[in-house]
C-alpha positions as CSV (number, residue, x, y, z in Angstrom):
1,M,176.8,78.3,110.2
2,A,173.9,76.4,112.3
3,T,172.4,79.8,113.2
4,A,172.3,81.0,109.5
5,K,171.0,77.5,108.5
6,R,168.3,77.9,111.4
7,N,167.5,81.7,110.4
8,L,167.0,80.4,106.9
9,T,164.8,77.7,107.8
10,L,162.6,80.0,109.9
11,T,162.3,82.4,107.2
12,L,161.4,80.0,105.0
13,A,158.7,78.7,107.0
14,T,157.4,82.2,107.6
15,L,157.2,82.7,103.9
16,L,155.4,79.4,103.3
17,I,152.9,80.5,106.1
18,L,152.2,83.7,104.7
19,A,152.0,82.4,100.9
20,T,149.1,79.6,102.6
21,L,147.2,82.8,104.2
22,T,147.5,85.5,101.4
23,I,147.1,83.4,97.9
24,P,143.7,82.3,98.8
25,A,142.4,85.7,99.1
26,L,144.1,86.7,95.7
27,I,141.9,84.0,93.9
28,P,138.4,85.4,92.8
29,S,135.7,83.5,94.6
30,D,132.5,82.3,92.9
31,P,129.6,85.3,92.7
32,A,127.0,84.8,95.5
33,S,123.9,82.9,94.2
34,A,121.0,85.2,93.2
35,G,118.4,82.4,94.6
36,G,119.9,83.1,98.0
37,I,118.6,86.6,98.4
38,P,114.9,86.9,99.7
39,T,112.2,88.8,97.2
40,P,109.7,90.9,98.9
41,I,106.1,89.6,98.3
42,A,103.3,91.9,98.7
43,N,100.9,89.6,100.4
44,L,100.8,85.8,100.6
45,P,98.6,84.0,99.7
46,G,97.0,85.4,96.6
47,N,99.3,86.2,93.7
48,S,98.0,88.2,90.9
49,Q,97.0,85.2,88.9
50,D,94.0,84.6,91.3
51,A,92.9,88.1,91.2
52,I,89.4,88.7,91.1
53,L,87.6,91.7,89.3
54,V,84.5,93.2,91.2
55,T,82.1,95.9,90.4
56,F,80.3,97.1,93.8
57,L,78.6,100.4,92.2
58,D,78.2,100.9,88.6
59,N,77.0,104.3,87.6
60,D,74.6,104.2,90.4
61,T,72.5,107.4,90.6
62,S,70.9,107.9,94.0
63,T,69.6,110.6,96.4
64,A,69.1,108.1,99.3
65,D,71.3,106.6,101.9
66,Q,71.7,103.2,100.8
67,G,74.2,99.8,100.8
68,G,74.9,98.7,97.5
69,P,74.7,94.7,96.3
70,A,76.3,92.3,98.6
71,V,79.3,90.9,96.6
72,Q,81.3,87.7,97.8
73,V,85.2,88.0,97.9
74,F,86.0,85.6,100.7
75,T,88.7,83.9,98.8
76,A,90.9,87.2,98.8
77,E,92.8,89.1,101.1
78,Y,92.6,92.5,100.2
79,C,90.4,94.7,97.7
80,Y,92.0,97.8,95.7
81,M,89.0,99.8,95.3
82,Q,88.6,102.5,92.8
83,Y,85.5,105.0,93.3
84,V,84.5,107.6,91.1
85,I,82.1,110.3,92.2
86,D,80.1,112.6,89.7
87,Q,78.6,115.2,92.3
88,T,76.1,117.9,91.8
89,S,76.0,121.0,93.8
90,G,74.7,121.0,97.3
91,N,75.3,117.5,98.0
92,T,77.8,115.7,100.2
93,T,78.6,111.8,100.2
94,T,80.4,109.3,102.1
95,L,81.3,105.9,100.7
96,K,82.3,103.3,103.2
97,S,82.9,99.4,102.8
98,Q,80.8,97.4,104.9
99,Y,81.0,93.4,106.1
100,S,78.7,90.7,106.6
101,M,78.9,86.9,106.9
102,D,75.3,86.3,106.1
103,G,74.6,89.1,103.6
104,S,72.1,90.7,105.7
105,N,73.9,92.0,109.0
106,W,76.2,94.6,108.1
107,V,79.3,95.6,110.1
108,D,81.1,99.1,108.9
109,G,84.5,98.8,107.5
110,I,87.0,101.2,105.8
111,T,85.7,104.6,104.6
112,L,86.6,105.3,101.1
113,V,86.0,108.9,101.0
114,S,84.4,111.2,103.7
115,S,82.1,114.2,103.3
116,N,82.8,114.7,99.7
117,T,81.1,117.7,98.0
118,T,82.9,117.5,94.6
119,D,83.8,115.2,91.7
120,D,86.3,113.0,92.9
121,T,88.2,109.6,92.2
122,G,90.6,107.7,94.2
123,I,91.8,104.3,95.2
124,A,91.8,102.5,98.7
125,Q,93.1,99.4,100.0
126,V,90.4,97.5,101.8
127,P,90.9,94.3,103.8
128,V,88.2,91.3,103.2
129,Y,87.1,90.3,107.0
130,A,83.9,88.4,105.9
131,R,82.2,86.6,103.3
132,Y,80.5,89.3,101.9
133,I,81.4,93.1,101.1
134,R,79.5,96.1,99.9
135,I,79.5,99.7,99.6
136,Y,77.3,102.1,101.8
137,E,76.5,105.5,100.4
138,D,75.7,108.1,102.4
139,H,74.1,111.3,101.1
140,T,72.8,114.8,102.1
141,G,71.2,116.9,99.8
142,S,68.5,116.5,97.3
143,N,70.0,116.2,93.8
144,A,71.3,112.8,92.3
145,I,75.0,111.7,92.8
146,T,76.3,109.2,90.4
147,T,78.8,106.6,92.0
148,T,80.9,103.9,90.7
149,V,83.1,101.5,92.6
150,K,85.2,98.8,91.0
151,A,88.0,96.5,92.7
152,L,90.8,94.5,91.9
153,C,90.5,91.8,94.9
154,K,93.5,89.3,95.8
């Protein structure tokens, strides 16, 4: 009788331990907090509310190599530049960004389009490295080329 009582006690103790371990697994838990999941951010700082709309060239018609007007965008990190080229036959054009700290000494930056010979449009992301940015037009040929470059800088 002592052995049966001991076996019953061991069986009940084992069942109590198993119940203690398995019951919490059967109870539904609270869902994970959405606030704990990191959200990807395009760039910091510079949210879209602080965006600057800039016109670098506005229907500029030219046959000569020249730099456009200097534009101050130093509060931004990047400019998303859209160029539109109205090309005439026999011409080639290259558009590139240029940087300056003083507005008179220029350093070449990102090339928006190179050796273009037809009507074209596109968008390029250009980092802001200095106080001023301008667009430099490098033209070959004797016919006029009309160029527009506008940007969203943030």
